[in-house]
C-alpha positions as CSV (number, residue, x, y, z in Angstrom):
1,M,160.4,66.0,45.9
2,Y,158.2,68.0,48.3
3,H,156.0,70.7,46.8
4,I,155.4,73.3,49.4
5,G,153.6,76.6,49.3
6,F,155.0,79.4,51.5
7,I,152.6,82.3,52.3
8,I,154.4,84.9,54.4
9,E,153.0,88.3,55.3
10,Q,155.1,91.3,54.3
11,A,154.9,93.5,57.3
12,L,157.6,94.7,59.8
13,G,160.3,92.1,60.6
14,H,158.4,89.4,58.7
15,I,159.9,90.8,55.5
16,T,163.4,90.0,56.7
17,H,162.2,86.6,57.9
18,S,160.9,85.7,54.4
19,Q,164.2,86.9,52.8
20,N,166.2,84.7,55.1
21,L,163.9,81.7,54.7
22,R,163.9,82.0,51.0
23,E,167.7,82.1,50.8
24,N,168.3,79.2,53.2
25,L,165.5,77.0,51.8
26,S,167.4,76.9,48.5
27,R,170.0,74.7,50.2
28,D,167.6,71.8,50.2
29,P,167.3,70.3,46.7
30,S,164.3,68.1,47.8
31,I,162.1,71.1,48.2
32,S,160.2,72.7,45.3
33,A,158.9,76.0,46.8
34,Y,156.1,78.3,45.7
35,W,155.9,81.7,47.2
36,G,153.0,84.0,48.2
37,L,153.8,87.3,49.9
38,P,150.7,89.2,51.0
39,A,151.6,92.9,50.8
40,W,150.9,95.3,53.6
41,E,150.1,98.4,51.5
42,A,146.8,98.7,49.6
43,K,147.4,100.4,46.3
44,G,145.3,101.7,43.4
45,L,141.7,100.7,43.4
46,A,142.3,98.4,46.5
47,A,143.2,101.5,48.5
48,R,139.6,102.8,48.0
49,I,137.7,99.7,49.0
50,P,136.0,100.0,52.4
51,I,137.1,97.5,55.0
52,Y,139.8,96.0,52.7
53,K,141.9,99.2,52.8
54,S,141.8,99.4,56.6
55,N,141.8,95.8,57.8
56,W,145.1,93.9,57.5
57,T,143.4,90.6,58.3
58,V,141.1,91.0,55.4
59,R,143.8,92.3,53.1
60,A,146.3,89.5,54.0
61,G,143.6,86.8,54.0
62,L,142.2,87.6,50.6
63,Q,145.7,87.9,49.1
64,A,146.6,84.5,50.7
65,R,143.6,82.8,49.3
66,R,144.4,84.0,45.8
67,Q,148.0,83.0,46.1
68,A,147.2,79.6,47.4
69,A,144.9,79.0,44.5
70,Q,147.7,80.1,42.1
71,M,150.1,77.7,43.7
72,A,147.7,74.8,43.5
73,R,147.3,75.5,39.8
74,Q,151.1,75.3,39.3
75,A,151.6,72.1,41.2
76,K,150.0,69.4,43.4
77,L,151.0,70.9,46.7
78,D,152.1,68.5,49.5
79,A,151.9,71.2,52.2
80,L,151.3,74.9,52.9
81,F,153.2,77.0,55.4
82,F,151.6,80.2,56.7
83,H,153.4,82.9,58.6
84,T,151.7,84.5,60.5
85,Q,148.3,83.3,61.4
86,V,146.9,86.5,60.0
87,P,146.9,85.4,56.3
88,A,145.7,81.9,57.4
89,I,142.5,83.1,59.1
90,L,140.5,83.3,55.9
91,S,142.2,80.2,54.3
92,Q,140.8,77.6,56.7
93,D,139.4,75.6,53.9
94,W,142.9,75.4,52.5
95,L,144.2,74.2,55.9
96,Q,141.7,71.4,55.7
97,R,142.4,70.6,52.1
98,I,146.2,70.6,52.2
99,P,148.4,69.7,55.3
100,S,149.5,73.0,56.7
101,I,151.7,74.5,59.3
102,V,150.9,77.9,60.8
103,S,153.8,80.0,62.3
104,L,153.5,83.0,64.5
105,D,155.6,85.5,66.5
106,A,152.7,86.3,69.0
107,T,149.2,85.2,69.6
108,P,146.4,87.7,68.8
109,R,145.8,88.3,72.5
110,Q,149.4,88.8,73.2
111,Y,149.5,91.3,70.3
112,D,146.4,93.0,71.8
113,R,148.3,93.5,75.1
114,L,151.0,95.2,73.1
115,G,148.5,97.0,70.9
116,E,148.8,100.5,72.2
117,F,152.4,100.7,70.9
118,Y,151.4,99.5,67.4
119,G,148.4,101.9,67.2
120,H,146.2,98.8,67.5
121,Q,142.9,98.9,69.5
122,T,140.7,96.1,70.7
123,D,137.2,95.8,69.3
124,P,133.9,95.4,71.2
125,A,133.7,92.2,73.3
126,W,131.4,90.4,70.9
127,L,133.8,91.0,68.0
128,E,136.8,90.0,70.1
129,N,135.1,86.8,71.0
130,L,134.4,86.1,67.3
131,K,138.0,86.8,66.4
132,W,139.2,84.5,69.2
133,R,137.0,81.6,67.8
134,L,138.3,82.2,64.3
135,N,141.9,82.0,65.5
136,R,141.3,79.0,67.7
137,D,139.7,77.2,64.8
138,C,142.6,78.1,62.6
139,F,145.1,76.7,65.1
140,R,143.0,73.5,65.4
141,K,142.9,73.0,61.7
142,A,146.7,73.4,61.2
143,R,148.6,70.1,61.4
144,R,151.3,71.7,63.5
145,L,152.1,75.2,64.9
146,V,155.4,76.9,65.0
147,T,156.2,79.8,67.3
148,W,159.2,82.1,67.4
149,S,159.5,81.9,71.2
150,E,158.5,80.0,74.3
151,W,156.5,83.1,75.2
152,A,154.3,82.8,72.2
153,K,154.0,79.0,72.6
154,Q,152.7,79.5,76.2
155,G,150.2,82.0,74.9
156,L,148.8,79.4,72.5
157,V,148.6,76.8,75.3
158,D,147.1,79.2,77.9
159,E,144.6,81.1,75.8
160,Y,143.8,79.1,72.6
161,E,143.2,75.5,73.8
162,V,146.3,74.3,71.9
163,P,148.0,71.2,73.2
164,A,151.7,71.9,74.0
165,E,152.9,69.0,72.0
166,K,151.4,70.5,68.8
167,V,153.7,73.5,69.1
168,T,157.3,73.6,68.1
169,V,159.5,76.6,68.9
170,I,161.7,77.6,66.0
171,P,163.0,81.2,66.3
172,P,163.8,83.3,63.3
173,G,167.4,84.3,63.0
174,V,170.3,85.3,60.8
175,N,173.0,83.5,58.9
176,P,175.8,84.1,61.5
177,E,178.6,84.0,59.0
178,Q,177.1,86.9,57.0
179,W,176.8,89.1,60.1
180,A,180.1,88.2,61.8
181,R,182.6,91.0,62.2
182,Q,185.9,90.2,60.5
183,G,188.5,90.8,63.1
184,A,188.3,92.9,66.2
185,R,187.1,96.5,66.0
186,P,189.9,99.0,66.9
187,L,189.1,100.3,70.4
188,Q,191.8,102.8,71.1
189,G,191.3,106.5,70.4
190,E,187.8,106.2,69.0
191,A,184.4,107.2,70.3
192,V,182.2,104.4,71.7
193,K,179.4,103.9,69.1
194,I,175.9,103.1,70.1
195,L,173.7,101.6,67.4
196,F,169.9,101.6,67.2
197,V,167.9,99.9,64.4
198,G,164.2,100.4,64.4
199,G,161.7,101.7,61.8
200,N,159.4,103.4,64.3
201,L,161.6,105.5,66.5
202,E,159.0,106.2,69.2
203,R,157.7,102.6,69.6
204,K,161.2,101.1,69.5
205,G,162.4,103.5,72.3
206,G,164.5,105.7,70.1
207,S,163.3,108.9,71.7
208,L,164.2,107.6,75.1
209,L,167.7,106.6,73.8
210,I,168.3,110.1,72.5
211,Q,167.5,111.5,76.0
212,A,169.9,108.9,77.5
213,F,172.6,109.9,75.0
214,R,172.4,113.5,75.9
215,E,173.1,112.7,79.5
216,L,175.8,110.2,78.7
217,R,177.6,112.7,76.4
218,S,178.1,115.0,79.4
219,M,179.0,112.4,82.0
220,A,180.6,109.4,80.6
221,G,184.2,110.7,80.4
222,T,184.5,109.0,77.1
223,A,183.6,110.2,73.6
224,V,180.2,108.7,72.6
225,E,178.3,108.6,69.3
226,L,174.8,107.6,68.6
227,H,173.8,106.0,65.2
228,L,170.1,105.7,64.5
229,V,168.8,103.5,61.6
230,T,165.1,104.5,61.3
231,K,162.4,105.6,58.9
232,D,161.7,108.7,60.9
233,T,163.5,112.0,60.3
234,L,165.2,114.0,63.1
235,A,166.7,117.5,63.4
236,P,170.5,117.5,63.3
237,E,172.2,117.1,66.7
238,P,175.8,116.9,67.7
239,G,177.0,113.3,68.1
240,I,173.9,111.8,66.4
241,T,173.9,110.3,62.9
242,V,170.6,109.3,61.3
243,Y,170.3,106.8,58.5
244,N,166.9,106.8,56.7
245,G,167.4,104.6,53.6
246,I,169.2,101.5,54.8
247,Q,167.6,98.3,53.7
248,P,167.3,95.0,55.8
249,N,170.2,92.6,55.2
250,S,172.1,95.1,53.2
251,P,175.9,95.5,53.2
252,A,175.5,99.0,54.5
253,L,173.5,97.8,57.5
254,K,176.0,95.1,58.3
255,K,178.8,97.6,58.1
256,L,177.1,99.8,60.7
257,Y,176.9,96.8,63.1
258,H,180.5,95.9,62.6
259,E,181.6,99.5,63.3
260,S,179.6,99.8,66.5
261,D,180.3,98.9,70.1
262,I,176.9,98.6,71.7
263,F,173.5,97.8,70.4
264,C,170.5,99.5,72.1
265,L,166.8,98.8,71.5
266,P,164.8,100.1,74.5
267,T,161.6,99.2,72.9
268,K,158.2,99.8,74.4
269,G,156.3,97.1,72.5
270,D,157.8,94.2,70.5
271,C,157.5,90.4,70.2
272,L,161.0,89.2,69.2
273,P,162.8,91.9,67.1
274,M,165.1,90.3,64.5
275,V,167.6,93.1,65.0
276,L,168.6,91.5,68.3
277,S,169.9,88.3,66.5
278,E,171.7,90.5,64.0
279,A,173.4,92.4,66.9
280,G,174.3,89.2,68.6
281,A,175.8,87.7,65.5
282,A,177.8,90.8,65.0
283,G,179.3,90.4,68.6
284,L,177.6,93.5,70.1
285,P,176.5,93.7,73.8
286,I,172.8,94.5,73.9
287,V,170.7,96.8,76.0
288,S,166.9,96.2,75.6
289,T,163.7,95.9,77.6
290,R,161.9,93.1,79.5
291,V,159.1,92.9,76.9
292,A,157.5,89.7,75.4
293,A,160.1,87.3,74.2
294,I,163.1,89.6,74.4
295,P,164.5,88.0,77.6
296,E,164.9,84.8,75.7
297,I,167.6,86.3,73.4
298,V,169.0,89.0,75.7
299,Q,170.1,87.2,78.8
300,E,170.6,89.6,81.7
301,G,174.3,90.0,82.6
302,K,175.4,87.5,79.9
303,N,175.1,89.1,76.5
304,G,173.5,92.4,77.7
305,F,171.2,94.2,80.1
306,L,167.4,94.4,80.3
307,I,165.6,97.4,81.7
308,P,161.9,98.2,82.2
309,P,160.4,100.1,79.3
310,D,160.5,103.9,79.6
311,D,163.0,103.8,82.5
312,L,165.5,106.6,81.6
313,P,167.7,106.2,84.7
314,A,168.0,102.4,84.1
315,L,168.9,103.0,80.5
316,V,171.6,105.6,81.3
317,A,173.1,103.3,84.0
318,A,173.2,100.2,81.7
319,L,174.8,102.2,78.8
320,K,177.2,103.9,81.1
321,H,178.4,100.6,82.5
322,L,179.1,99.3,79.0
323,I,180.7,102.5,77.8
324,Q,183.2,102.5,80.6
325,D,184.0,98.8,80.6
326,Q,185.7,97.8,77.3
327,N,186.4,94.2,78.6
328,L,182.7,93.7,79.6
329,R,181.6,94.8,76.1
330,A,184.0,92.2,74.6
331,E,182.8,89.4,77.0
332,M,179.1,90.1,76.4
333,G,179.7,90.3,72.7
334,E,181.3,86.9,72.6
335,H,178.5,85.4,74.7
336,G,176.0,87.0,72.3
337,I,177.7,85.2,69.3
338,K,177.3,81.9,71.1
339,I,173.6,82.5,71.9
340,V,172.9,83.3,68.2
341,R,174.8,80.3,67.0
342,Q,173.0,78.0,69.4
343,N,169.4,79.2,69.0
344,Y,169.1,81.9,66.3
345,D,171.1,80.4,63.3
346,A,168.7,80.8,60.4
347,V,170.4,78.0,58.4
348,V,169.9,75.5,61.2
349,N,166.4,76.7,62.0
350,T,165.3,76.6,58.4
351,A,166.4,73.0,58.3
352,R,164.4,72.3,61.4
353,L,161.3,73.9,59.9
354,L,161.7,71.9,56.7
355,D,162.1,68.7,58.7
356,L,158.8,69.5,60.4
357,L,157.1,70.1,57.1
358,K,158.5,66.9,55.7
359,E,157.3,65.0,58.7
360,V,153.7,66.4,58.2
361,I,153.9,65.5,54.5
362,N,155.2,62.0,55.1
363,Q,152.5,61.3,57.7
364,E,149.9,62.4,55.1
365,R,151.4,60.2,52.5
366,S,151.5,57.2,54.8
367,A,147.9,57.8,55.8
368,K,146.9,57.9,52.1
369,A,148.8,54.7,51.4
370,R,147.0,52.9,54.3
371,R,143.6,54.1,53.0
372,I,144.4,52.8,49.5
373,T,145.5,49.4,51.0
374,S,142.4,49.1,53.1
375,A,140.2,50.0,50.2
376,A,141.9,47.3,48.0
């Protein structure tokens, strides 16, 4: 048996990632898993504590330390897995005590460059330098590092003194069978449905998409509908349906994917949105932006189109092309299914992650056995 503690931050798409990981990890009977899920929201007394209430690194780090200690009291842990590096920063003594893997979707500096879209601001130079050293040391103390993309891996190598061989790219993903559309969607006599899924409408490009939809509605020559899954509220508008309460991985969300024809996420700032693998698994052509790791999953002209952020004419043109070409939608959708099955299958990628954890554990066990033999 392998006793492994999993500490996964509960913010944005990492919540869905933890759900998928937890489900697929249960397939391996050799793993005894212990879970720590640092919560984003500060509630009660914690919401009134200075620094703690406003600093996610501090909140996540202190929660992670407490959760790691609780796990260690439950069992003799063979390894710890942190996702992301944020909860690991204040747990570097645990990284030294127990063989650990740190996983991330973006490096801190990559996140800083996207920061304006997340409401994140950089600190004074002296503090940024301190943060860089803390992150570099965290990456050094981890036995192995996992990134969601080649983009994030390159960021570690280029900016954090990490050897490339220490980093393994294992993207998140979906269970393809759960997201696959059962049979072809009826195409005759129905409106072409565009689907958007993004909690923050503005950052994810939803406002731009609404502008594009207004132009398309008057020019496409085909009935078009826009379906928006978001936390934000909007005034009623013809042709637009807003869904505010749909939960990740829910049957209602999957139904929306299966009833749609095009998935559009013209995001301004993102690392690797998990909704893109959901759309690919559902067989939808995708329109998104050339941001961060998105070009790794949306391959231009194969399973969708990529546009520059905030480029309304390019967005209108890409959507119009797909609206007017039913065969192209089908071809791109099929290619998207293949991309997800090859690279973003959560079942396969969970097994790859567990193999990496077992490798780290077995190396530690072998090293201990050699030390015991030498001492004898």
